[in-house]
N, C-alpha and C positions, 0 to 999 in steps of 0.2 A: 499865629499871632504876628506881632510886629517884627520879631526876629526872623521868622520865615520870610516875610515880605522883604525885609532888608537884604536877605541873601538871594533874592530872586527865585525862590522855590515856590511853585504854585501848587496848592492842594485844593482840589475841587470837591472831592467826595469824602475827605477826611479832615479831622481837626487835630492840630497839635497845640497843646496848652503850654506856653512858655512863661515862666515866672522869672523876671530879671531882678535879682536882689541888689545888684550894683552894676555899674558899667563894666562890661566884660569884653575882652578881646577874644573873639571866637576864631580859633585856628581851624585848619582843615580837618584834623582828626576829631575835633570836638563837634563839628557840624555833622560828620558821618555818624558819630555816636548818637547825636540827638535824633537823627532820622531813624537809625536802627532801633533805638529805644521806642520810638513811636510805632514802628512796625510791630514790635513784639508786645506792646501794651504795658511795658514795665516803666517804673519811675527810675530815672537816672540822675544822679548828682554829679555834675562836672566841676571838679575842683579848680582852684586858681593857680597861683604861682607856686611851683614845687620848691622853690628856694626857701620858702618859709616853713616847709614841712619838716618834721622830725624824721630822721632815718629810723627804719624798723629796728636796726641793731642797737640803737641808743636808748630803747625803752624796755621796760619789763612787763608792760600791759598796755592796752589800747583804750582810748577814751571814746565813748560812743559819739558818733557824728563827726569825728575828726578824720583827717587825711594824713597818710604817712607815705614816705617815699622809699623806694628800693633802688639804690645806686650801684650795688656791687653784689658779688656772690655772698659776702658776709651778711648782707641784709636779707637775701633770699633764704639763706639757711636759718637766720633768726626768725623769719616768718614761719617757717616749718616748725622750728623748735617751740616757739610760743604757742602756735595753734595746737600742736600735739600734746602740750602740757595742759591744755584746757582753757587757755586764754581766749575769751570770746572775740570773734571777728564780726559779729553781727552789727550792721549799721556803721561799718568802718570802710574807708576807701584806701586803696593801695595803688601807687603810681610807680611804674618802672620808668626810670629816667635815662637809661642807656642800655646798649647791648651788653650781654654778660657771657663770658666764656667760663663754663663750669668744669673744665678739664681738671681732673685730679682733686675735685672738691667732693667730700662726703656729705650726702644730703638725704633726708627722708622726704617722702611725699608730704605736701602741705595738707594737713587734715587726713592723717593716715587711717582713720577709722570713723565709724558712724558717730560715736560719742563725742569726737572732737572734730567734726566736719567743718569745712570752711563755709562761712555764711556771709562774707563781705563782698565787696566789689574790687576786683583786680583789673586795672587798666594797664596793659602793656605799652600803650602809646606808640605802637608800631615798631617796637624793638624785638630783637631776636635773642633767645637763649641758646647757646651752642654747647654741645658735648655734655649734656646733662646725663648723669648716671644715677639711677635709683633702683635698688633691689629691696623689695619689701617681703617680710615673712608673714605679714598680714594679708587680708583678702582684697584690699584696695590699693592700687598703685597707679601713679601718673605724676606729672608735675603737681597736680592736686589729686589726693587719694579719694576722699569722699567730700563732695560738695553738697551742702544742705541748704538749698535755696539761694546760693551765692551766684555772682555774675563774674565771668571772665571774658575780657575783650582784648582785641588788638595785640595779640602776642604770637610770635613764631617760635617754633622749636626746630633745630637742625642738628643732626648727628647725635640724637639721644639714644640711650639704652635703658629701657624701662622694663622691669620684670617683677612679678610676684611668684614666690615659690610655694605659696599656700594652695591647698585644695580649694576648689570653688571660688576662684579669684575673679575680680573685675579690674581690668587693666586697660588704660588708654594713654595716648600721648599727652593730652591736656588734662584729662580727669579720668580716674578709674570708674567711679560711681557717681553719676550726676542725678541727684535726687531733687527734682523740682527747680533747678537753677537754669541759668543761661550761659551758653558759650557762643560768642559771636565774633566773626572776623578774625579767626585764628587759623594757623596752619602748622602741620607737623610733617617734616620731610627728612629723607635719608636717615631714618631712625629704625631701631629694632624694638619691637613691642611684644613681650612674651607673657602669656598667662600660664600658670602652673596648675598642677593637681588634677582632680577629677571633675567630670562634668556636673553642672547643676543648671537647671532650667532658668534660674534668675541671675546668672552671671554671664560675662562676655568679655571679649578682647576686641579693641578697635583702634583705628589710627587716631581719632580724636577722643572718643569715649568708649569705655568698656560697656557700661550700662547707662541708658538714658530713660528715666522714668518719672512718674508723679507730675506730669504736665510740664516737664522741662523742655528746653528748646535749644537746638543747635542750628546756626545759620551762618552763611557766608564763610564756610570753613573748607579747608583743603588738606588732604592727607595723601602722602606718597611714601610708603614704608614697607618694611618686611615684618609681617605679623605672624606669630606662631601661637597656637592656643588649642585648648580643649573646648568642646561644646560649641558655643556661639561665637563666631569670628567674622568681622566685617572690615572692609577697607576704611570705613568711617566710624561705624558704631557696631558693637557686638550684638547687643540686645536693645530693641526699641519697644517700650512698654508704657503703660500708665497714661495713655492719652497724650503722650509727648509728640514732638514734631522735629523733623529734619528738613531744612529747606535751603535752596540756593547754595548747595555745597557739592564737592567733588572728591572722588577718590581714585587713586591709581596705585601701582605697586604690586605686591604679591602677598598671598596668604598660604601658609602651610599649617597643617593640623597634626597634632600628636594623637596617637592612638586613643580612641575614646569610644564609649558605648553608644554615643549619639553625637552627631556633628551637623550643625547648620552653618554653612559658609557662603558668604555673599560678597560681591564686589563692593557694594556700598553698606548694606546691612546684613548681619548674620541671621538674626532671628527677629522678624517683625511680629511681635505678639499683639501689639495694638499701637495706634498713633498714625500721624500724617507724614507722608513722604512726598515733598512737593518741589519741583524744579531743581533736580539734582542731576549730576553726571557721574557715571562710572566709566573710567578710561581703561578698558582692556586689562582689568586686574587679573593677574596670573593666579589661578586657583589650583593649588597643589593637591596631591593625593591625600585624601583625608586619613587613610589607613585605619578607619574605624571598623570595629567588629560588628556594630549594630546598625542603627538607623542613620543614613547619610543623605543630606540634601545640599546640593551645590547650585548656585545661581549667579549669573553675571551681575545682577543688581541686588537680589535678595536670596539668601539661602533658603529660608522657610518663612511662609506668611500664614499667621492665624487670623489676620484681619480680613477686611473686605477690599481686595485689590482695586476694584473698580470705583470705590469711593475714597479710600485712604491714599491711593497712589496717583499723583497728578503731575503731568508734564515733566517726566524724567527721561533721560537719554542714556543709552548704553552704547559706548563707542567700542567696537570690537573688530578684530581681524579674524575671528573664528566664531563659528556658530555651534561649537561642540557642547557648550553649557546651555542649559535652560536659563531664561531670564529670571524667573522665580523657581527655585528648585522643586517646589511641590505643586506648581500651577502650570498645566500644559497648554491651556487656551491663552489666546492673546489678551493683553490688558491694555485698555484704551489710554491709560496714563503713562505708558512706556513706549518709547521709540528706539529702535535699534538701528544704528548707523555703522556701516563698514567703511574702511578706508582710512586715510591719514587724518590726524587731528593734532591740535596744539594744546599742551598741558598749561594750566594756570602758571603765570609768571610770578614767583614769590618775590622777585626783586622790586616789583611795583605793587605788591599786594595791598599795601596800606595807603595808597594814593588814589582814591576814587575820583572819577570825573563827575562833577556835580550836575551837569546838564543831563546826564543819563542815570543819576543815582536812584531817583525814585522808581523809575521803571525797572531798573536792574534788581531792585530790592523787592519788587512786587508790593509796593506800599499799600497796605490795606487796613492798618490799625490805628489806634489812638493811644496816646500816653501823656504822662506829665513829666516835664523836664524842669529841673531846678538848676540854674547856672549861677555859680558863685564867682565873683570877680576877685 
C-alpha cells in the first residue's frame, strides 16, 4: 500500500495491506516488524507512544485491545505473576522500553503452564534481558513457559539460567512450549538451558524453544548456549511438530545429554517429527556423549527426522570443522536441502541484531507471504 511505497520497498509478487488509523511516525523497528508480519501472514498491531501506556506493575488486570509497557524487572515479574494467576493476555500488547538486568530477581516463567499460557503480543523493541534465572517445578520453562498462540518479537536474552526439574519437561530460552504462536527476531546467548526428568516423545529442550507445534513459527532467531536435557535436544528447538516451521535462524554452542532411554540430539533441531526447516544455519554445535542406554541419534543439523527430508528441509547450511556426525542422525543419504561447509565462519553479531538494512530486508527474509498490518499513531 501507500506506506510500503513511501518507504521505498517494492513488492511485485506479494501484497501488504496497511491500514493507517492516524498519522504515524514509523521507526526502523516498526518497519521490520511490519515486513516480518507480512512474511508470516499474521496480523500485527504496532502501538504508538509508550509514554502514554500504563506499566504492567501498576495494574491488576488487562483490558482487551490495550497496550502496556514493561520498564523494569518489577514489571516483568508482574507480567509473570498476573499471567500465572489466570489474568488473560489475549489481544493485549506488551512493550519492553529498556534493557533489564534480572540479577538477584526471583521470577517464574510467564505463563508457566498450559491453563495459563501467554496469548498476547510481547515486543522487546530490540532490548536485552540479562542474567535471568528461572527454575520451574512444572513442565514448561523459559522466559515464557507456555505460549498459546501468542507472539514474541525483538528480544534478546544473555547470561540466563533456565531449568525445569520436572519429568517430561519442555524448556527453551525464549519459550518452553510454543503452541501455535510466533517467535521472531529473538536471540539467546551465553545461557544455560536444562531440561529435567524422564524422556517423553512430546517434550524437548532448545536454545529458543523446547517444543514448537500446532502450526507455530520461529524465524530470524539465533541461539548460542549450553543445553542439557533428556530426550529431544536441539541448539534452536528440541521438538518440531504439528506442521510448524523454523526459518532464517541459526544455532551454535553445545548440547549435553543426561542418561536417557532415548535421545535425539541435533545442532539445530533435536527431533523433527513434522514441519518445515528452511534457510537455517548450524554452526559447529558441539554434541556431547548422550550416555543413553537405548536408542540414540545424533546429527549436526537434526538428531532424528520422521518427516520427508527432501520436501520439508530446504536451503539449510551446516558449518563444521568435523565430519564425525551425520547431518541427520537417522538419514544416511544426502539431502538436497542441506549443504555442509567446512572451514572458518562468522557467527551472527548480536550487537547489531535488531538493526536490519532495508535495501536487503525483503530478500533476507525470503518475503513470500501476505498479512494485515494495523498501525496506531
